[in-house]
N, C-alpha and C positions, 0 to 999 in steps of 0.2 A: 219469660220462662215458657218452655214448651211442656204443658201440663201432661199430655198423653205419654210422652217419653218418660217423664218423671214418674208418673203413676205406674207404668210398667216396671220400672226399676224398683219402686217402693214395694209393690206386691211380690216381685221376685224375692226381694230381701226378706219380707215377712214370711214367705213360704219356706225360705231357707232356714230362718230362725225356728220355725215350727218343725221342720224336718230334723234339725240337730237336736232339739229338745225331745222329740219323739224317740230318737235313738237312745236317749238317756232315761226313757221311761216316764217322761213328764210332758205329755202333749199340752199345747196351749189351746186357746179359743179365738175364733174370728167373730167379730161383730161388724156392723156396717162401717164403723169409724176406726176400729182398732184391732190389732192382734195383741193378745195379752196372755200371760202365763202366771197362774197363782202359785206355782211351785218354785223351788230353787232352780235357777237356770244354770247352764254351764258357764265357766269363766268367759268374760269378754262379750257375753250376750245380754241383751236387754230383756226385761220382763214385759215391755210394752213397745209396740211399733205403731205409730199413727198411720192411717191408710188414706186419709183425705185432708185437704187443706181447709175444708169447712168443718162445721160441727164441733168447734172448740169447746162449747158449753158441755156437750155430751161427753167429749173426751175427758174433760176435767172432772165430770161427775164419776166416770168409771175409775179414774186415777185415785180420786179421794176415797172410793169404796174399797180399793185394794189394800188389804192389811198385810203387808209383806215385811219381813225382818231385814235388817241390814241396809246396805247401800245399793238398792236395786235401781235399775236404769230404765230410762225412757228414750227411745229414738223418735224425736220429733221430725218426721220425714219431710215436712214442708217448712220447718223453722217458723211456725206460726204461733207457738205457745210460749207464754211467759210462766215458767214453772218455779221461779224464785219465791213468789208468795206462798205456795203450798209446801215449801221446804226442800226444794231441789237446788243443786248448783250445776252450772254448765260444765261439762267435762271437756267437750271440744265441739267445734263447728267444722263443716266440710262442704264439698260440692258434689252433687251427683254428676256422673260422667256418662257420656254416650259416644259410641263409635259406630257410625252408619254402616249398614251391611254392604253397601256398594263401594265403600272406600277401600282402596287396595292396601295390602299389608306393606309395612316399611321394609326396605331392603336390609337384610341382616346376614351375618356371616355363616350362620348355621353350624357353628363350631361345637355346640353342646349336643349331647344325645338325649332327646326328649322321650319320656315314656309315661305311661299311666300306672299309678299305684293301683293294683287290682286285688291284692290279698291283704290279710291282716298284718303280716310282717312288713310288707312294703308300706302300708298305711302308718304303722308305728314308727318306721324309719323316717317317713315324710314328716310326721308330727314332731319328732325329735329335732329334725333340721329346722323346721319352722319355728320351734321354740328356742333354738339356739343351744340345744343340749347334745351331749355326745352319745347318750344312750336313750332309747325309747322310754317313755314314762310307764309306770305300771298301768295295767288296763283300767283300774278304777279311777285313775287320774287323767285318762285320755279325754280330750275335748271332742275329738272326731272318732266316733265309735264305728266298728266294722259294719253296722247296719247301713251306713251311708253308701257303702260299696254296692249295695243291692239296688239302689235307685238308679234308673237308666239316665236320669238327667244330671248326674253328678260325675265330675271328672277331677281326680287328684293328679295334677300334672307335675312331673319331676324332671329336672335336667341334670345330667351327669357329665362331668369332665373326668374321663377315665373312670375311676371307681368312686369319685367324690360327688356327693349330692350338692349342687351349687345353686339351684334355684327351684322354686315351686310355686304353685298357685292352685286355687280351687275354682273350677268353672261349674256353674249351675244353670241348667236350661229350664226355665219356667216362665209363664206369662208372655211367651213370644220373644223373649230376650235371653241372653246368656250373661250372667253376672260373673265378674272377676273379683276374687277376694283372697285374703290371707296370702298375699304374695311375699316371697323372700328371695333375695339375690345375694350372691357372693359380692361383697362390696367392690372389689377391684374390677369386676366385669358387669356391674349392674346395668349399665346402658345397653350393652350388646345383648345381655340375657333378657332384658325387658322387651326389646324389639323382637327377639326370637320367640318369646312367649306369645306376643301378639300374633305373630305369624302362625304359630301352632293353633291358637284359638280360632283364627279365621279359616284355617284348613279343616279343623275338626267340626266346626259349626258353620258351614257355608251358607250364606244368605241370611244369617241372623245377626241383628245388631248386638253389640256388646255394651254392658253397663257396669257401673261400680260407683264408688265414691272415694274421695281422698282429699287431702289438704296439704298445704306447705310445699316442700320440695317435690314430694311424690306427685302431687297434683300437677305441678309444672312439668314434670318428666312425662307423665301420661299425655298431657296436652301437646307436648312437643312431638309425640308420635301420632297425633291425629284425633285423640279424644276431645270432646267438647263439653265444657261445663254447662249444665242445663238447669240447675236450681240448688238452693241451699238446704242443708239439714243441720240439726243440732242434737247432741246427745247430753242428757241430764242424768245426774245421780242424786238419789235421795240422801239428804244429810242424816247422820245418826245422832 
């Protein structure tokens, strides 16, 4: 495992979780070993992200002290914790991914029109497509709030074929890397659109490595484009 590359990806992810929660009015807290949030977090987001592969005893102490309702989540960023004894169940495991800054972009057709969602209406349309809905959700139910558009490190990328939104992703620049997350692609053109997205990211953030995490078929697809798996992670949910 390349620890420095993993650590950059982990801290980028923790800062992204903090940014999303902050736009919902519920900022979290950073300690030496963890990012954690005592409030209700948006859907699909954890209440805890571990920041080191060491210090498991301290991490478990903080987890045991968090009195949170429902099925709250822990992202074990280094897959070093056994959270079954304290009442969690594993939701999924994945691999952190890294794309070196010096690696060239794959050749792609460039058939889609790629743009950045820059206003509230475009962001709502982007979230609707990401969620597989025909219409944008009411503002109160939006995971991605307009405040994210004010952060210079955030890009909501969208691809159009004529007037149809066919692909999208979030890119977030922090900790010296750019994370790729929340990707979606029109199924019939997923391979081409994935390569186009990678090209867009490399052009938008020249000289910066790309990171992310995935599993299964998506992991294989990104590795085929040049991403490298660099370390495991696990996500746990508290049993009710």
